[in-house]
Jmol script that loads the backbone (N, CA, C; Angstrom):
load data "model"
ATOM      1  N   MET A   1       4.496   8.928 -17.550  1.00  0.00           N
ATOM      2  CA  MET A   1       3.341   9.238 -17.907  1.00  0.00           C
ATOM      3  C   MET A   1       2.998  10.528 -18.785  1.00  0.00           C
ATOM      4  N   ALA A   2       2.240  10.341 -19.503  1.00  0.00           N
ATOM      5  CA  ALA A   2       2.255  11.740 -20.156  1.00  0.00           C
ATOM      6  C   ALA A   2       1.362  12.425 -19.816  1.00  0.00           C
ATOM      7  N   ALA A   3       1.331  13.636 -20.051  1.00  0.00           N
ATOM      8  CA  ALA A   3       0.381  14.769 -19.156  1.00  0.00           C
ATOM      9  C   ALA A   3      -0.748  14.702 -19.753  1.00  0.00           C
ATOM     10  N   GLY A   4      -1.487  15.171 -19.110  1.00  0.00           N
ATOM     11  CA  GLY A   4      -3.037  14.926 -19.133  1.00  0.00           C
ATOM     12  C   GLY A   4      -3.599  13.262 -19.101  1.00  0.00           C
ATOM     13  N   SER A   5      -2.755  12.465 -18.618  1.00  0.00           N
ATOM     14  CA  SER A   5      -3.605  11.331 -18.735  1.00  0.00           C
ATOM     15  C   SER A   5      -4.142  10.857 -17.786  1.00  0.00           C
ATOM     16  N   ILE A   6      -4.825   9.933 -17.260  1.00  0.00           N
ATOM     17  CA  ILE A   6      -5.606   9.705 -16.697  1.00  0.00           C
ATOM     18  C   ILE A   6      -5.217   8.160 -15.991  1.00  0.00           C
ATOM     19  N   ILE A   7      -5.331   8.593 -14.477  1.00  0.00           N
ATOM     20  CA  ILE A   7      -4.934   7.394 -13.801  1.00  0.00           C
ATOM     21  C   ILE A   7      -6.480   6.219 -13.808  1.00  0.00           C
ATOM     22  N   THR A   8      -6.199   5.145 -13.687  1.00  0.00           N
ATOM     23  CA  THR A   8      -7.336   4.439 -13.699  1.00  0.00           C
ATOM     24  C   THR A   8      -7.266   3.870 -12.414  1.00  0.00           C
ATOM     25  N   PRO A   9      -7.938   3.583 -11.418  1.00  0.00           N
ATOM     26  CA  PRO A   9      -7.555   2.424 -10.755  1.00  0.00           C
ATOM     27  C   PRO A   9      -7.898   1.031 -10.886  1.00  0.00           C
ATOM     28  N   PRO A  10      -7.182   0.096 -10.176  1.00  0.00           N
ATOM     29  CA  PRO A  10      -7.581  -1.211 -10.553  1.00  0.00           C
ATOM     30  C   PRO A  10      -8.992  -1.337 -10.170  1.00  0.00           C
ATOM     31  N   GLN A  11      -9.596  -1.847 -11.152  1.00  0.00           N
ATOM     32  CA  GLN A  11     -11.036  -2.505 -10.803  1.00  0.00           C
ATOM     33  C   GLN A  11     -11.054  -3.699  -9.764  1.00  0.00           C
ATOM     34  N   THR A  12     -10.359  -4.928  -9.634  1.00  0.00           N
ATOM     35  CA  THR A  12     -10.575  -5.312  -8.494  1.00  0.00           C
ATOM     36  C   THR A  12      -9.824  -5.208  -7.342  1.00  0.00           C
ATOM     37  N   SER A  13     -10.352  -6.014  -6.348  1.00  0.00           N
ATOM     38  CA  SER A  13      -9.523  -6.137  -4.727  1.00  0.00           C
ATOM     39  C   SER A  13      -8.360  -6.873  -5.052  1.00  0.00           C
ATOM     40  N   LYS A  14      -8.247  -7.769  -5.783  1.00  0.00           N
ATOM     41  CA  LYS A  14      -6.527  -8.463  -6.322  1.00  0.00           C
ATOM     42  C   LYS A  14      -5.840  -7.589  -6.784  1.00  0.00           C
ATOM     43  N   ALA A  15      -6.113  -6.710  -8.003  1.00  0.00           N
ATOM     44  CA  ALA A  15      -4.966  -6.098  -8.678  1.00  0.00           C
ATOM     45  C   ALA A  15      -4.677  -4.520  -7.742  1.00  0.00           C
ATOM     46  N   LEU A  16      -5.714  -4.238  -6.708  1.00  0.00           N
ATOM     47  CA  LEU A  16      -5.470  -2.896  -5.934  1.00  0.00           C
ATOM     48  C   LEU A  16      -4.439  -3.520  -4.909  1.00  0.00           C
ATOM     49  N   ALA A  17      -4.688  -4.622  -4.012  1.00  0.00           N
ATOM     50  CA  ALA A  17      -4.039  -5.070  -3.482  1.00  0.00           C
ATOM     51  C   ALA A  17      -2.329  -5.493  -3.949  1.00  0.00           C
ATOM     52  N   ALA A  18      -2.125  -5.848  -5.496  1.00  0.00           N
ATOM     53  CA  ALA A  18      -0.866  -6.029  -5.385  1.00  0.00           C
ATOM     54  C   ALA A  18      -0.434  -4.998  -5.864  1.00  0.00           C
ATOM     55  N   SER A  19      -0.771  -3.963  -5.933  1.00  0.00           N
ATOM     56  CA  SER A  19      -0.567  -2.489  -6.563  1.00  0.00           C
ATOM     57  C   SER A  19       0.077  -2.045  -4.779  1.00  0.00           C
ATOM     58  N   LEU A  20      -0.845  -1.862  -3.988  1.00  0.00           N
ATOM     59  CA  LEU A  20      -0.847  -1.653  -2.767  1.00  0.00           C
ATOM     60  C   LEU A  20       0.355  -2.253  -2.068  1.00  0.00           C
ATOM     61  N   LEU A  21       0.645  -3.685  -2.095  1.00  0.00           N
ATOM     62  CA  LEU A  21       1.771  -4.174  -1.836  1.00  0.00           C
ATOM     63  C   LEU A  21       3.210  -3.911  -2.071  1.00  0.00           C
ATOM     64  N   GLU A  22       2.981  -3.523  -3.580  1.00  0.00           N
ATOM     65  CA  GLU A  22       4.289  -3.190  -3.845  1.00  0.00           C
ATOM     66  C   GLU A  22       4.767  -1.739  -3.548  1.00  0.00           C
ATOM     67  N   ASP A  23       3.915  -1.263  -3.602  1.00  0.00           N
ATOM     68  CA  ASP A  23       4.150   0.298  -3.087  1.00  0.00           C
ATOM     69  C   ASP A  23       5.037   0.272  -1.618  1.00  0.00           C
ATOM     70  N   CYS A  24       4.350  -0.547  -0.578  1.00  0.00           N
ATOM     71  CA  CYS A  24       4.504  -0.808   0.695  1.00  0.00           C
ATOM     72  C   CYS A  24       6.032  -1.249   0.566  1.00  0.00           C
ATOM     73  N   ASN A  25       6.346  -2.420   0.437  1.00  0.00           N
ATOM     74  CA  ASN A  25       7.655  -3.099   0.035  1.00  0.00           C
ATOM     75  C   ASN A  25       8.485  -2.322  -0.685  1.00  0.00           C
ATOM     76  N   THR A  26       8.093  -1.629  -1.485  1.00  0.00           N
ATOM     77  CA  THR A  26       9.361  -0.344  -1.914  1.00  0.00           C
ATOM     78  C   THR A  26       9.057   0.218  -0.661  1.00  0.00           C
ATOM     79  N   LEU A  27       8.449   1.369  -0.208  1.00  0.00           N
ATOM     80  CA  LEU A  27       8.371   2.419   0.523  1.00  0.00           C
ATOM     81  C   LEU A  27       9.911   1.509   1.935  1.00  0.00           C
ATOM     82  N   LEU A  28       9.397   0.752   2.218  1.00  0.00           N
ATOM     83  CA  LEU A  28      10.060  -0.572   3.320  1.00  0.00           C
ATOM     84  C   LEU A  28      11.363  -0.278   3.006  1.00  0.00           C
ATOM     85  N   SER A  29      11.689  -0.927   1.587  1.00  0.00           N
ATOM     86  CA  SER A  29      13.184  -1.043   1.128  1.00  0.00           C
ATOM     87  C   SER A  29      13.896   0.581   1.201  1.00  0.00           C
ATOM     88  N   GLU A  30      13.226   1.356   0.954  1.00  0.00           N
ATOM     89  CA  GLU A  30      13.694   2.624   0.507  1.00  0.00           C
ATOM     90  C   GLU A  30      14.461   3.321   2.137  1.00  0.00           C
ATOM     91  N   ILE A  31      13.324   3.283   3.451  1.00  0.00           N
ATOM     92  CA  ILE A  31      13.466   3.514   4.575  1.00  0.00           C
ATOM     93  C   ILE A  31      14.822   2.367   5.185  1.00  0.00           C
ATOM     94  N   THR A  32      15.114   1.142   4.706  1.00  0.00           N
ATOM     95  CA  THR A  32      15.680   0.108   5.189  1.00  0.00           C
ATOM     96  C   THR A  32      17.363   0.826   4.652  1.00  0.00           C
ATOM     97  N   PHE A  33      16.876   1.067   3.246  1.00  0.00           N
ATOM     98  CA  PHE A  33      17.892   1.776   3.068  1.00  0.00           C
ATOM     99  C   PHE A  33      18.718   3.065   3.238  1.00  0.00           C
ATOM    100  N   LEU A  34      17.794   3.748   3.731  1.00  0.00           N
ATOM    101  CA  LEU A  34      18.360   5.186   4.650  1.00  0.00           C
ATOM    102  C   LEU A  34      18.718   4.806   6.001  1.00  0.00           C
ATOM    103  N   GLN A  35      18.319   4.060   6.573  1.00  0.00           N
ATOM    104  CA  GLN A  35      18.741   3.308   7.642  1.00  0.00           C
ATOM    105  C   GLN A  35      20.550   2.833   7.565  1.00  0.00           C
ATOM    106  N   SER A  36      20.368   2.089   6.708  1.00  0.00           N
ATOM    107  CA  SER A  36      21.953   1.243   6.471  1.00  0.00           C
ATOM    108  C   SER A  36      23.040   2.652   6.079  1.00  0.00           C
ATOM    109  N   HIS A  37      22.571   3.627   5.467  1.00  0.00           N
ATOM    110  CA  HIS A  37      23.259   4.426   4.934  1.00  0.00           C
ATOM    111  C   HIS A  37      23.653   5.332   6.294  1.00  0.00           C
ATOM    112  N   LEU A  38      22.516   5.499   7.232  1.00  0.00           N
ATOM    113  CA  LEU A  38      22.713   6.321   8.176  1.00  0.00           C
ATOM    114  C   LEU A  38      23.933   5.599   8.905  1.00  0.00           C
ATOM    115  N   VAL A  39      23.858   4.157   9.357  1.00  0.00           N
ATOM    116  CA  VAL A  39      24.639   3.279   9.806  1.00  0.00           C
ATOM    117  C   VAL A  39      26.376   3.350   9.357  1.00  0.00           C
ATOM    118  N   ALA A  40      26.318   3.319   7.873  1.00  0.00           N
ATOM    119  CA  ALA A  40      27.594   3.472   7.174  1.00  0.00           C
ATOM    120  C   ALA A  40      27.977   4.629   7.617  1.00  0.00           C
ATOM    121  N   ILE A  41      27.427   5.982   7.681  1.00  0.00           N
ATOM    122  CA  ILE A  41      28.362   7.441   7.881  1.00  0.00           C
ATOM    123  C   ILE A  41      28.190   7.558   9.541  1.00  0.00           C
ATOM    124  N   ASP A  42      28.128   6.527  10.449  1.00  0.00           N
ATOM    125  CA  ASP A  42      28.182   6.583  11.788  1.00  0.00           C
ATOM    126  C   ASP A  42      27.310   7.314  12.659  1.00  0.00           C
ATOM    127  N   LYS A  43      26.261   7.832  11.688  1.00  0.00           N
ATOM    128  CA  LYS A  43      24.958   8.678  11.971  1.00  0.00           C
ATOM    129  C   LYS A  43      23.672   7.831  12.296  1.00  0.00           C
ATOM    130  N   PRO A  44      23.763   7.240  12.945  1.00  0.00           N
ATOM    131  CA  PRO A  44      22.260   6.262  12.910  1.00  0.00           C
ATOM    132  C   PRO A  44      21.627   6.412  13.580  1.00  0.00           C
ATOM    133  N   ASN A  45      21.626   7.156  14.502  1.00  0.00           N
ATOM    134  CA  ASN A  45      20.460   7.983  15.100  1.00  0.00           C
ATOM    135  C   ASN A  45      19.959   9.623  14.787  1.00  0.00           C
ATOM    136  N   THR A  46      21.011   9.896  13.450  1.00  0.00           N
ATOM    137  CA  THR A  46      20.270  11.327  13.157  1.00  0.00           C
ATOM    138  C   THR A  46      18.660  11.954  13.006  1.00  0.00           C
ATOM    139  N   ILE A  47      18.414  10.567  12.254  1.00  0.00           N
ATOM    140  CA  ILE A  47      17.147  10.426  11.848  1.00  0.00           C
ATOM    141  C   ILE A  47      16.295   9.480  12.880  1.00  0.00           C
ATOM    142  N   GLU A  48      15.110   9.914  13.304  1.00  0.00           N
ATOM    143  CA  GLU A  48      14.706   8.610  14.079  1.00  0.00           C
ATOM    144  C   GLU A  48      13.408   7.671  13.125  1.00  0.00           C
ATOM    145  N   LEU A  49      13.843   6.974  12.536  1.00  0.00           N
ATOM    146  CA  LEU A  49      12.825   6.140  11.622  1.00  0.00           C
ATOM    147  C   LEU A  49      12.376   5.116  12.150  1.00  0.00           C
ATOM    148  N   ARG A  50      12.880   4.287  13.338  1.00  0.00           N
ATOM    149  CA  ARG A  50      12.094   3.335  13.922  1.00  0.00           C
ATOM    150  C   ARG A  50      10.306   3.238  14.257  1.00  0.00           C
ATOM    151  N   GLN A  51      10.093   4.083  14.712  1.00  0.00           N
ATOM    152  CA  GLN A  51       8.580   3.934  14.359  1.00  0.00           C
ATOM    153  C   GLN A  51       7.905   4.442  13.691  1.00  0.00           C
ATOM    154  N   PHE A  52       8.134   4.929  12.271  1.00  0.00           N
ATOM    155  CA  PHE A  52       7.758   5.039  10.738  1.00  0.00           C
ATOM    156  C   PHE A  52       7.838   3.734  10.413  1.00  0.00           C
ATOM    157  N   LYS A  53       8.883   3.279  10.696  1.00  0.00           N
ATOM    158  CA  LYS A  53       9.072   1.982   9.916  1.00  0.00           C
ATOM    159  C   LYS A  53       8.046   0.681  10.311  1.00  0.00           C
ATOM    160  N   SER A  54       7.958   1.080  11.907  1.00  0.00           N
ATOM    161  CA  SER A  54       7.146   0.160  12.542  1.00  0.00           C
ATOM    162  C   SER A  54       5.501   0.404  11.825  1.00  0.00           C
ATOM    163  N   PHE A  55       5.085   1.342  12.030  1.00  0.00           N
ATOM    164  CA  PHE A  55       3.730   1.590  10.996  1.00  0.00           C
ATOM    165  C   PHE A  55       3.766   1.258   9.640  1.00  0.00           C
ATOM    166  N   VAL A  56       5.001   1.288   8.983  1.00  0.00           N
ATOM    167  CA  VAL A  56       4.785   1.090   7.807  1.00  0.00           C
ATOM    168  C   VAL A  56       4.281  -0.644   7.510  1.00  0.00           C
ATOM    169  N   GLN A  57       5.646  -1.230   8.440  1.00  0.00           N
ATOM    170  CA  GLN A  57       5.413  -2.840   8.708  1.00  0.00           C
ATOM    171  C   GLN A  57       3.841  -2.967   9.143  1.00  0.00           C
ATOM    172  N   SER A  58       3.299  -2.479   9.978  1.00  0.00           N
ATOM    173  CA  SER A  58       2.265  -2.743  10.369  1.00  0.00           C
ATOM    174  C   SER A  58       1.059  -2.719   9.213  1.00  0.00           C
ATOM    175  N   GLU A  59       1.439  -2.013   8.383  1.00  0.00           N
ATOM    176  CA  GLU A  59       0.638  -1.738   7.555  1.00  0.00           C
ATOM    177  C   GLU A  59       1.024  -2.690   6.371  1.00  0.00           C
ATOM    178  N   LEU A  60       1.718  -3.098   6.019  1.00  0.00           N
ATOM    179  CA  LEU A  60       2.404  -4.623   5.201  1.00  0.00           C
ATOM    180  C   LEU A  60       1.728  -5.273   5.848  1.00  0.00           C
ATOM    181  N   LYS A  61       1.592  -5.990   7.349  1.00  0.00           N
ATOM    182  CA  LYS A  61       0.909  -6.682   7.370  1.00  0.00           C
ATOM    183  C   LYS A  61      -0.949  -6.901   6.965  1.00  0.00           C
ATOM    184  N   SER A  62      -1.337  -5.649   7.193  1.00  0.00           N
ATOM    185  CA  SER A  62      -2.872  -5.834   6.949  1.00  0.00           C
ATOM    186  C   SER A  62      -2.691  -5.752   5.740  1.00  0.00           C
ATOM    187  N   LEU A  63      -1.751  -5.128   4.981  1.00  0.00           N
ATOM    188  CA  LEU A  63      -2.171  -5.689   3.594  1.00  0.00           C
ATOM    189  C   LEU A  63      -2.104  -6.901   2.543  1.00  0.00           C
ATOM    190  N   ASN A  64      -0.941  -7.315   3.475  1.00  0.00           N
ATOM    191  CA  ASN A  64      -0.833  -9.047   3.274  1.00  0.00           C
ATOM    192  C   ASN A  64      -2.251  -9.845   3.688  1.00  0.00           C
ATOM    193  N   LYS A  65      -2.867  -9.230   4.760  1.00  0.00           N
ATOM    194  CA  LYS A  65      -3.918  -9.844   5.005  1.00  0.00           C
ATOM    195  C   LYS A  65      -5.226  -9.646   4.168  1.00  0.00           C
ATOM    196  N   LEU A  66      -5.452  -8.483   3.904  1.00  0.00           N
ATOM    197  CA  LEU A  66      -6.572  -8.098   3.057  1.00  0.00           C
ATOM    198  C   LEU A  66      -6.123  -8.668   1.741  1.00  0.00           C
ATOM    199  N   ALA A  67      -5.421  -9.007   1.039  1.00  0.00           N
ATOM    200  CA  ALA A  67      -4.588  -9.435  -0.473  1.00  0.00           C
ATOM    201  C   ALA A  67      -5.137 -11.065  -0.414  1.00  0.00           C
ATOM    202  N   GLU A  68      -4.780 -11.677   0.891  1.00  0.00           N
ATOM    203  CA  GLU A  68      -5.548 -13.339   0.793  1.00  0.00           C
ATOM    204  C   GLU A  68      -6.977 -13.026   0.503  1.00  0.00           C
ATOM    205  N   LEU A  69      -7.607 -12.343   1.108  1.00  0.00           N
ATOM    206  CA  LEU A  69      -9.246 -11.944   0.839  1.00  0.00           C
ATOM    207  C   LEU A  69      -9.592 -11.838  -0.157  1.00  0.00           C
ATOM    208  N   ALA A  70      -8.714 -10.715  -0.722  1.00  0.00           N
ATOM    209  CA  ALA A  70      -8.757 -10.267  -2.145  1.00  0.00           C
ATOM    210  C   ALA A  70      -8.797 -11.804  -3.090  1.00  0.00           C
ATOM    211  N   ALA A  71      -7.485 -11.947  -2.688  1.00  0.00           N
ATOM    212  CA  ALA A  71      -7.482 -13.639  -3.718  1.00  0.00           C
ATOM    213  C   ALA A  71      -8.823 -14.664  -3.849  1.00  0.00           C
ATOM    214  N   LYS A  72      -9.697 -14.496  -2.537  1.00  0.00           N
ATOM    215  CA  LYS A  72     -10.785 -15.263  -2.585  1.00  0.00           C
ATOM    216  C   LYS A  72     -12.309 -14.467  -2.872  1.00  0.00           C
ATOM    217  N   THR A  73     -11.668 -12.983  -3.538  1.00  0.00           N
ATOM    218  CA  THR A  73     -13.165 -12.315  -3.724  1.00  0.00           C
ATOM    219  C   THR A  73     -12.846 -11.769  -5.263  1.00  0.00           C
ATOM    220  N   ASP A  74     -11.857 -12.303  -6.120  1.00  0.00           N
ATOM    221  CA  ASP A  74     -11.479 -11.673  -6.887  1.00  0.00           C
ATOM    222  C   ASP A  74     -12.316 -11.816  -8.309  1.00  0.00           C
ATOM    223  N   THR A  75     -13.363 -10.975  -8.166  1.00  0.00           N
ATOM    224  CA  THR A  75     -14.378 -10.462  -9.036  1.00  0.00           C
ATOM    225  C   THR A  75     -14.586  -9.228  -9.395  1.00  0.00           C
ATOM    226  N   PRO A  76     -14.681  -8.738 -10.442  1.00  0.00           N
ATOM    227  CA  PRO A  76     -15.290  -7.307 -10.834  1.00  0.00           C
ATOM    228  C   PRO A  76     -16.394  -7.096 -10.458  1.00  0.00           C
ATOM    229  N   ILE A  77     -16.772  -6.209  -9.843  1.00  0.00           N
ATOM    230  CA  ILE A  77     -18.307  -5.749  -8.863  1.00  0.00           C
ATOM    231  C   ILE A  77     -19.320  -6.152  -9.968  1.00  0.00           C
ATOM    232  N   GLY A  78     -20.110  -6.660 -10.114  1.00  0.00           N
ATOM    233  CA  GLY A  78     -21.461  -6.844 -10.896  1.00  0.00           C
ATOM    234  C   GLY A  78     -21.220  -7.723 -11.699  1.00  0.00           C
ATOM    235  N   GLY A  79     -20.086  -8.836 -11.089  1.00  0.00           N
ATOM    236  CA  GLY A  79     -19.556  -9.888 -12.151  1.00  0.00           C
ATOM    237  C   GLY A  79     -20.504 -10.961 -12.423  1.00  0.00           C
ATOM    238  N   TYR A  80     -21.662 -11.162 -11.307  1.00  0.00           N
ATOM    239  CA  TYR A  80     -22.662 -12.323 -11.043  1.00  0.00           C
ATOM    240  C   TYR A  80     -23.988 -11.662 -11.584  1.00  0.00           C
ATOM    241  N   ASP A  81     -24.637 -13.216 -11.794  1.00  0.00           N
ATOM    242  CA  ASP A  81     -26.423 -12.682 -12.513  1.00  0.00           C
ATOM    243  C   ASP A  81     -27.101 -13.330 -11.468  1.00  0.00           C
ATOM    244  N   ASP A  82     -26.329 -14.093 -10.542  1.00  0.00           N
ATOM    245  CA  ASP A  82     -27.517 -15.041  -9.463  1.00  0.00           C
ATOM    246  C   ASP A  82     -27.661 -14.580  -8.183  1.00  0.00           C
ATOM    247  N   ASP A  83     -28.847 -14.145  -7.935  1.00  0.00           N
ATOM    248  CA  ASP A  83     -28.838 -13.724  -6.223  1.00  0.00           C
ATOM    249  C   ASP A  83     -27.829 -14.693  -5.557  1.00  0.00           C
ATOM    250  N   ASP A  84     -27.682 -15.752  -5.182  1.00  0.00           N
ATOM    251  CA  ASP A  84     -26.714 -16.683  -4.685  1.00  0.00           C
ATOM    252  C   ASP A  84     -25.572 -16.166  -4.595  1.00  0.00           C
ATOM    253  N   GLU A  85     -24.911 -15.803  -5.633  1.00  0.00           N
ATOM    254  CA  GLU A  85     -23.474 -15.299  -5.861  1.00  0.00           C
ATOM    255  C   GLU A  85     -23.237 -13.248  -5.485  1.00  0.00           C
ATOM    256  N   ALA A  86     -24.757 -13.106  -5.367  1.00  0.00           N
ATOM    257  CA  ALA A  86     -24.663 -11.583  -4.907  1.00  0.00           C
ATOM    258  C   ALA A  86     -23.050 -11.238  -3.658  1.00  0.00           C
ATOM    259  N   GLY A  87     -23.829 -12.349  -2.935  1.00  0.00           N
ATOM    260  CA  GLY A  87     -22.749 -12.326  -1.791  1.00  0.00           C
ATOM    261  C   GLY A  87     -21.197 -11.949  -2.047  1.00  0.00           C
ATOM    262  N   GLN A  88     -21.086 -12.909  -2.787  1.00  0.00           N
ATOM    263  CA  GLN A  88     -19.136 -12.560  -3.512  1.00  0.00           C
ATOM    264  C   GLN A  88     -19.074 -10.832  -4.273  1.00  0.00           C
ATOM    265  N   ASP A  89     -20.154 -10.506  -4.772  1.00  0.00           N
ATOM    266  CA  ASP A  89     -19.723  -8.645  -4.736  1.00  0.00           C
ATOM    267  C   ASP A  89     -19.911  -8.021  -3.725  1.00  0.00           C
ATOM    268  N   GLU A  90     -20.831  -8.557  -2.832  1.00  0.00           N
ATOM    269  CA  GLU A  90     -20.634  -8.100  -1.299  1.00  0.00           C
ATOM    270  C   GLU A  90     -19.061  -8.031  -0.779  1.00  0.00           C
ATOM    271  N   ALA A  91     -18.974  -9.210  -0.366  1.00  0.00           N
ATOM    272  CA  ALA A  91     -17.391  -9.043  -0.248  1.00  0.00           C
ATOM    273  C   ALA A  91     -16.378  -8.670  -0.702  1.00  0.00           C
ATOM    274  N   GLU A  92     -16.338  -8.438  -2.282  1.00  0.00           N
ATOM    275  CA  GLU A  92     -15.632  -7.924  -3.057  1.00  0.00           C
ATOM    276  C   GLU A  92     -15.785  -6.162  -2.597  1.00  0.00           C
ATOM    277  N   ILE A  93     -16.663  -5.638  -2.355  1.00  0.00           N
ATOM    278  CA  ILE A  93     -17.092  -4.179  -2.447  1.00  0.00           C
ATOM    279  C   ILE A  93     -16.238  -4.143  -0.513  1.00  0.00           C
ATOM    280  N   ARG A  94     -16.412  -4.936  -0.065  1.00  0.00           N
ATOM    281  CA  ARG A  94     -15.687  -4.952   1.511  1.00  0.00           C
ATOM    282  C   ARG A  94     -14.319  -4.698   1.526  1.00  0.00           C
ATOM    283  N   VAL A  95     -14.060  -5.661   0.696  1.00  0.00           N
ATOM    284  CA  VAL A  95     -12.153  -5.870   0.727  1.00  0.00           C
ATOM    285  C   VAL A  95     -11.763  -4.691   0.020  1.00  0.00           C
ATOM    286  N   LEU A  96     -12.268  -4.531  -1.234  1.00  0.00           N
ATOM    287  CA  LEU A  96     -11.887  -3.039  -1.902  1.00  0.00           C
ATOM    288  C   LEU A  96     -12.148  -1.752  -1.162  1.00  0.00           C
ATOM    289  N   HIS A  97     -13.024  -1.539  -0.464  1.00  0.00           N
ATOM    290  CA  HIS A  97     -13.015  -0.592   0.530  1.00  0.00           C
ATOM    291  C   HIS A  97     -12.213  -0.818   1.987  1.00  0.00           C
ATOM    292  N   SER A  98     -11.971  -1.642   1.985  1.00  0.00           N
ATOM    293  CA  SER A  98     -10.470  -1.232   3.405  1.00  0.00           C
ATOM    294  C   SER A  98      -9.325  -1.423   2.375  1.00  0.00           C
ATOM    295  N   LEU A  99      -8.666  -1.709   1.410  1.00  0.00           N
ATOM    296  CA  LEU A  99      -7.771  -1.651   0.637  1.00  0.00           C
ATOM    297  C   LEU A  99      -7.630   0.232   0.359  1.00  0.00           C
ATOM    298  N   ARG A 100      -8.864   0.468  -0.119  1.00  0.00           N
ATOM    299  CA  ARG A 100      -9.140   1.854  -0.201  1.00  0.00           C
ATOM    300  C   ARG A 100      -8.402   2.910   0.989  1.00  0.00           C
ATOM    301  N   SER A 101      -8.992   2.379   1.540  1.00  0.00           N
ATOM    302  CA  SER A 101      -8.923   3.120   3.595  1.00  0.00           C
ATOM    303  C   SER A 101      -7.414   2.443   3.638  1.00  0.00           C
ATOM    304  N   SER A 102      -6.453   2.297   3.264  1.00  0.00           N
ATOM    305  CA  SER A 102      -5.318   2.173   3.444  1.00  0.00           C
ATOM    306  C   SER A 102      -4.268   3.278   4.177  1.00  0.00           C
ATOM    307  N   ASN A 103      -3.492   3.572   4.946  1.00  0.00           N
ATOM    308  CA  ASN A 103      -2.847   3.844   5.251  1.00  0.00           C
ATOM    309  C   ASN A 103      -1.568   4.385   4.485  1.00  0.00           C
ATOM    310  N   LEU A 104      -1.553   3.694   3.505  1.00  0.00           N
ATOM    311  CA  LEU A 104      -0.304   3.307   2.886  1.00  0.00           C
ATOM    312  C   LEU A 104       0.059   4.763   2.182  1.00  0.00           C
ATOM    313  N   PRO A 105      -0.944   5.474   1.589  1.00  0.00           N
ATOM    314  CA  PRO A 105      -1.078   6.340   0.591  1.00  0.00           C
ATOM    315  C   PRO A 105      -0.291   8.103   1.537  1.00  0.00           C
ATOM    316  N   PHE A 106      -0.727   8.067   2.838  1.00  0.00           N
ATOM    317  CA  PHE A 106       0.012   9.117   3.703  1.00  0.00           C
ATOM    318  C   PHE A 106       1.375   8.774   4.107  1.00  0.00           C
ATOM    319  N   TYR A 107       1.531   7.615   4.578  1.00  0.00           N
ATOM    320  CA  TYR A 107       2.899   6.974   4.831  1.00  0.00           C
ATOM    321  C   TYR A 107       3.646   7.691   3.633  1.00  0.00           C
ATOM    322  N   SER A 108       3.598   7.124   2.505  1.00  0.00           N
ATOM    323  CA  SER A 108       3.946   7.513   1.251  1.00  0.00           C
ATOM    324  C   SER A 108       4.331   9.089   1.165  1.00  0.00           C
ATOM    325  N   SER A 109       3.515   9.537   1.284  1.00  0.00           N
ATOM    326  CA  SER A 109       3.155  11.043   1.474  1.00  0.00           C
ATOM    327  C   SER A 109       4.386  11.766   2.600  1.00  0.00           C
ATOM    328  N   VAL A 110       4.112  11.242   3.537  1.00  0.00           N
ATOM    329  CA  VAL A 110       5.220  11.662   4.778  1.00  0.00           C
ATOM    330  C   VAL A 110       6.240  11.285   4.367  1.00  0.00           C
ATOM    331  N   TRP A 111       6.807  10.492   3.475  1.00  0.00           N
ATOM    332  CA  TRP A 111       7.975   9.999   3.280  1.00  0.00           C
ATOM    333  C   TRP A 111       8.713  10.705   2.135  1.00  0.00           C
ATOM    334  N   ASN A 112       7.804  11.109   1.141  1.00  0.00           N
ATOM    335  CA  ASN A 112       8.329  12.225  -0.157  1.00  0.00           C
ATOM    336  C   ASN A 112       8.495  13.325   0.688  1.00  0.00           C
ATOM    337  N   VAL A 113       7.661  13.823   1.908  1.00  0.00           N
ATOM    338  CA  VAL A 113       8.367  14.965   2.044  1.00  0.00           C
ATOM    339  C   VAL A 113       9.320  15.406   2.939  1.00  0.00           C
ATOM    340  N   ALA A 114       9.375  14.258   3.516  1.00  0.00           N
ATOM    341  CA  ALA A 114      10.602  13.943   4.806  1.00  0.00           C
ATOM    342  C   ALA A 114      11.732  13.698   3.654  1.00  0.00           C
ATOM    343  N   ASN A 115      11.676  13.051   2.833  1.00  0.00           N
ATOM    344  CA  ASN A 115      13.413  13.026   1.715  1.00  0.00           C
ATOM    345  C   ASN A 115      13.167  14.594   1.095  1.00  0.00           C
ATOM    346  N   THR A 116      12.318  15.197   0.437  1.00  0.00           N
ATOM    347  CA  THR A 116      12.261  16.624   0.045  1.00  0.00           C
ATOM    348  C   THR A 116      13.278  17.793   1.166  1.00  0.00           C
ATOM    349  N   VAL A 117      12.724  17.339   2.447  1.00  0.00           N
ATOM    350  CA  VAL A 117      13.087  18.041   3.277  1.00  0.00           C
ATOM    351  C   VAL A 117      14.805  17.570   3.440  1.00  0.00           C
ATOM    352  N   VAL A 118      15.240  16.575   4.106  1.00  0.00           N
ATOM    353  CA  VAL A 118      16.411  16.153   3.794  1.00  0.00           C
ATOM    354  C   VAL A 118      17.314  16.825   2.863  1.00  0.00           C
ATOM    355  N   LEU A 119      17.120  16.279   1.544  1.00  0.00           N
ATOM    356  CA  LEU A 119      17.426  16.712   0.305  1.00  0.00           C
ATOM    357  C   LEU A 119      17.632  18.128   0.267  1.00  0.00           C
ATOM    358  N   VAL A 120      16.940  19.141   0.863  1.00  0.00           N
ATOM    359  CA  VAL A 120      17.340  20.644   0.663  1.00  0.00           C
ATOM    360  C   VAL A 120      18.446  21.308   1.413  1.00  0.00           C
TER     361      VAL A 120
END
end "model"
wireframe off; spacefill off
backbone 0.3
color backbone group
């Protein structure tokens, strides 16, 4: 990423859900890799990862459910002209809010800090 560039968040719940799901799956694979590595070097209990991994797996389940809802409401906000279809905007807003309230950024931050500490 170039210095000074601005990150624009996805505009639809479907795009945000896809992005969060990808990030969550990446985090889970990194946790699983570390667990496998610890087993390979005969130190499986050196770092307790089960509870953290369980939290991330729960978040993945929540994100999958939200992704299903997002697929049903995949419309940019303000994309309708009729009052009858305004409910679709409201559903999109609710799903976007839920996705933006995900715990995944927190879990990713914890993981990044833990990696920094382990590598030092």
